[in-house]
C-alpha positions, 0 to 999 in steps of 0.5 A: 471507534464509534458504534458498530454501524460506524465500522464501514470497513466491515459492513460496506462492500468496497464498491459502495465506499464513499471517497472519504471511506476509500481514503481511510481504508489505506493502512499507510504501509507504503508497500505500493510505492516500492518498485517491483521487478517481474521475473521474465520466465515465471511472471513472479513479482519480486520486491526491491528496497527501492521506493518512489521518489515521492515516498517520505520514507520516515512516515511511509506516506506520499510527500505529494499525494494530491499531485503525485500523477503529475510527477510520477506518471506510472503511479497507478490510480487505484480505485473501487473500479480497478482494485480487483484487477491490480495483481501487485497490491501487497498481500496485506493491503486493506484494499486487496483484503476488503475486495476479497471479502477478508478482514483487516489485520489487527494492526490496521489503524481502523481496527486498533485505533493506532496509526503507528501500529502498522510500523511496529508490526513491521508491515510498512516500508519504514526503515528499509527502503532507499529512494529511486533517486539514489538506487541505480540499477533495480536488479541490485536491490532485490530483497527477500520480502513478501509484499 
């Protein structure tokens, strides 16, 4: 970590982040790539253990991030302009936290300097998801996990 002025995630409003800072804010958990189901009665979002086909489940990273929209049209283009409008972002998501003016968790690599800390903290999708190509009916894959 550099000097305090380098800690952009603490000092720069989310709308003022440049592209590099925006991309760096992602904690690499992969939770946004997990399919969710909405309860028709309550509107509550429920987690499944089914991931997008592009998710590399070993690393919890998109296998083709740059071209993901060409293959997965429903992949949301999360941006500084819409981050506050997307209600399904994980509760631990750095974008969601910073948009709300909250601090990043201690396992976030910008805080601790370790990209694997998110996995050791059990905050990533590593080890508990299956690909949508293998899953079948999502209703059979609901999990009791907070995303």
